[in-house]
C-alpha positions as CSV (number, residue, x, y, z in Angstrom):
1,M,84.5,37.0,116.7
2,D,84.3,36.0,113.1
3,I,81.2,37.1,111.1
4,K,81.0,35.2,107.9
5,L,79.3,36.6,104.9
6,Q,78.2,33.8,102.4
7,I,76.1,34.7,99.3
8,G,75.2,32.6,96.4
9,R,75.2,28.8,95.9
10,R,77.6,28.1,98.7
11,G,75.2,29.2,101.4
12,R,72.3,31.3,102.8
13,S,72.2,34.9,101.6
14,V,72.8,37.6,104.2
15,G,71.4,41.2,103.6
16,L,74.0,43.8,103.6
17,A,71.7,46.1,105.8
18,G,71.6,43.2,108.4
19,L,75.4,42.8,107.9
20,A,76.2,46.2,109.3
21,S,74.2,45.5,112.4
22,L,75.8,42.2,112.9
23,L,79.3,43.7,112.7
24,L,78.5,46.7,115.0
25,S,77.8,44.2,117.7
26,A,81.2,42.5,117.1
27,C,83.2,45.8,117.6
28,G,84.8,44.6,120.7
29,A,86.5,41.6,119.0
30,I,89.9,41.6,117.5
31,P,89.3,41.2,113.7
32,A,90.0,37.8,112.3
33,G,93.0,37.3,110.5
34,Y,94.9,39.8,112.5
35,S,98.6,39.0,111.8
36,G,101.1,38.9,114.6
37,Q,103.6,40.5,112.2
38,S,101.6,43.7,112.0
39,Q,102.1,46.6,114.2
40,Q,99.6,46.4,117.3
41,P,97.1,49.3,117.5
42,Q,97.8,52.1,119.8
43,A,95.4,52.8,122.6
44,S,94.1,55.8,120.7
45,A,93.3,53.7,117.7
46,G,90.3,51.9,119.5
47,L,88.8,48.6,118.4
48,G,87.4,49.9,115.2
49,S,83.9,50.1,113.8
50,F,82.2,48.9,110.7
51,D,81.3,51.9,108.4
52,P,81.7,50.6,104.7
53,T,81.4,53.1,101.9
54,P,78.9,52.5,99.1
55,E,81.6,51.3,97.0
56,T,82.7,48.8,99.6
57,R,79.2,47.5,100.1
58,Q,79.0,47.0,96.3
59,C,82.4,45.2,96.5
60,F,81.0,42.8,99.2
61,S,78.0,42.1,97.0
62,D,80.1,41.3,94.0
63,L,82.3,39.0,96.1
64,G,79.1,37.2,97.1
65,K,77.8,36.8,93.7
66,A,81.2,35.2,92.7
67,N,80.8,32.7,95.4
68,V,83.7,34.0,97.5
69,R,83.4,33.5,101.2
70,F,84.8,36.2,103.5
71,S,84.6,38.0,106.8
72,P,84.4,41.9,106.7
73,L,86.6,43.5,109.2
74,P,86.1,46.6,111.4
75,N,87.8,49.8,110.1
76,R,90.9,50.5,112.2
77,Q,93.7,53.2,112.2
78,F,97.1,52.3,113.6
79,G,100.2,54.2,114.6
80,G,102.6,55.4,111.9
81,G,100.0,56.0,109.3
82,C,99.0,52.3,108.9
83,S,95.3,51.3,108.6
84,Q,92.9,48.7,107.9
85,I,90.0,50.2,106.1
86,D,87.3,48.6,103.9
87,S,89.1,45.2,104.5
88,I,88.0,41.7,104.7
89,K,89.4,38.2,105.8
90,L,89.2,35.9,102.7
91,L,87.9,32.6,103.8
92,D,87.4,30.7,100.5
93,V,88.6,31.5,96.9
94,G,88.1,28.0,95.5
95,A,91.7,27.0,96.8
96,D,93.4,27.1,99.9
97,V,95.6,30.3,100.7
98,T,98.1,30.4,103.4
99,N,99.4,33.2,105.6
100,L,96.8,35.7,104.3
101,G,95.7,38.5,106.8
102,P,93.4,41.5,106.2
103,V,93.1,42.7,102.5
104,K,91.1,45.6,101.1
105,C,87.9,44.4,99.4
106,E,88.9,45.4,96.0
107,L,92.2,43.7,96.1
108,A,90.5,40.6,97.4
109,G,88.0,40.6,94.4
110,K,90.9,40.9,91.9
111,F,92.8,38.1,93.8
112,A,89.9,35.8,93.8
113,A,89.2,36.4,90.1
114,W,93.0,35.9,89.3
115,T,92.9,32.6,91.1
116,E,89.8,31.2,89.5
117,Y,90.6,32.5,85.9
118,S,94.3,32.5,85.7
119,V,96.0,30.5,88.2
120,K,93.7,27.5,88.1
121,R,93.5,27.4,84.2
122,A,97.3,27.8,83.8
123,A,97.9,24.9,86.3
124,R,95.7,22.6,84.2
125,K,97.1,23.9,80.9
126,Y,100.9,24.0,81.7
127,L,101.2,21.5,84.5
128,G,98.5,19.0,83.9
129,S,97.2,19.3,87.5
130,D,94.6,21.2,89.4
131,L,95.6,23.9,91.9
132,K,95.3,22.9,95.6
133,R,96.9,25.8,97.5
134,I,98.4,29.2,97.0
135,E,101.2,30.0,99.5
136,T,101.7,33.7,100.3
137,M,104.0,35.8,102.5
138,G,101.2,37.8,103.9
139,S,99.1,40.9,103.2
140,Y,98.7,43.6,105.9
141,N,102.1,44.6,107.5
142,C,102.8,48.0,109.1
143,R,106.1,48.8,107.3
144,N,107.9,50.9,104.7
145,I,108.9,49.9,101.3
146,A,112.3,48.1,101.6
147,G,115.1,50.7,101.4
148,S,112.8,53.7,101.6
149,G,110.9,56.0,104.0
150,K,107.7,55.6,102.1
151,L,105.0,53.3,103.6
152,S,104.3,50.1,101.7
153,Q,101.0,49.3,100.3
154,H,101.1,46.4,102.8
155,A,100.6,49.0,105.5
156,S,97.0,49.7,104.3
157,A,96.3,46.0,103.5
158,N,96.4,46.7,99.9
159,A,99.1,44.3,98.7
160,I,99.5,40.5,98.7
161,D,102.9,38.6,98.2
162,V,102.5,35.3,96.5
163,S,105.5,32.9,96.9
164,A,104.3,29.5,95.6
165,F,101.6,27.2,94.3
166,V,100.9,23.6,95.3
167,L,99.0,21.2,93.0
168,T,96.7,18.4,93.6
169,N,99.3,15.9,92.4
170,G,101.8,17.1,95.1
171,R,104.0,19.3,93.1
172,R,104.9,22.6,94.6
173,I,106.0,25.5,92.1
174,S,107.8,28.4,93.8
175,V,108.6,31.7,92.4
176,E,112.1,31.5,93.8
177,D,113.0,28.2,92.3
178,N,111.0,28.2,89.0
179,W,110.9,31.7,87.7
180,K,113.9,30.8,85.6
181,S,113.9,27.0,86.0
182,G,111.9,24.2,84.3
183,R,110.2,24.9,81.0
184,R,106.7,24.1,81.9
185,E,107.0,25.7,85.4
186,M,108.4,29.0,83.7
187,Q,105.4,29.0,81.3
188,F,103.0,28.7,84.1
189,L,104.6,31.4,86.2
190,T,104.9,33.7,83.1
191,A,101.3,33.2,82.2
192,I,99.9,34.0,85.7
193,H,102.3,36.9,86.0
194,D,101.1,38.4,82.7
195,S,97.5,37.8,83.7
196,A,98.1,39.6,87.0
197,C,99.4,42.6,85.2
198,K,96.1,43.0,83.6
199,R,94.2,42.8,86.9
200,F,96.2,44.6,89.5
201,G,97.6,48.1,89.7
202,T,101.2,47.2,90.4
203,V,102.8,43.6,90.0
204,L,106.4,43.0,90.9
205,S,108.4,39.8,90.1
206,P,111.9,38.6,90.6
207,D,112.8,40.8,87.5
208,Y,112.1,43.9,89.5
209,N,114.8,43.7,92.2
210,A,116.4,41.3,94.6
211,A,113.9,42.0,97.2
212,H,111.3,40.2,95.0
213,R,113.4,37.2,94.2
214,D,111.0,34.9,96.0
215,H,107.5,36.3,95.3
216,F,105.0,38.2,93.3
217,H,104.1,41.4,94.8
218,L,100.4,42.2,93.8
219,D,98.7,45.6,94.9
220,M,96.0,48.0,93.7
221,S,98.1,51.2,93.5
222,G,99.5,52.6,90.3
223,N,98.0,52.1,86.8
224,G,99.3,48.9,85.5
225,Y,102.9,49.1,86.5
226,C,104.2,45.6,85.7
227,R,107.7,44.3,86.1
């Protein structure tokens, strides 16, 4: 069951108090956007409940005021320390986004703002076309950081991997192919990377290591770590 929250000019407002009761009635459903890549919940994890903190309620409100459409998801604990807490399924950030599962509300807000005020503007400035679609490699995934025993930020729905951008004129700009290729394409990717570094807690590019050769990793951990 997919409970859609839509606030602002895109649709009718839904009160946050009413939202809680709506979601409680949907606790028996598998959350929208649950990725098959992610670890399935253990029996003891239950089906989750909706119990947002005051900060998360404010985040929901802020997203609505920014005309971002989304579905809040039940809080869930998974095996191995993985979790989906205060997360949402993004439905509309003003451009299509592929392969995106649950994301924490704060991360979703930063991603939506980055799309609107950085990616779209840079596409017009450097590539002469509007943005049509952002391609990602996913968000929630119960796994460790590559080559380590430490849980990735993906394991708590606190990271998004962005791989490519498709324009309305049909062009596709990918991190793997254009990070070091094509003057205007490089300018575009550098500009949105630099902007991301001002919004997210951690931003990793192909310059970080070989594991990031084909995407930007964006998460809300750290304090402005940018590579």
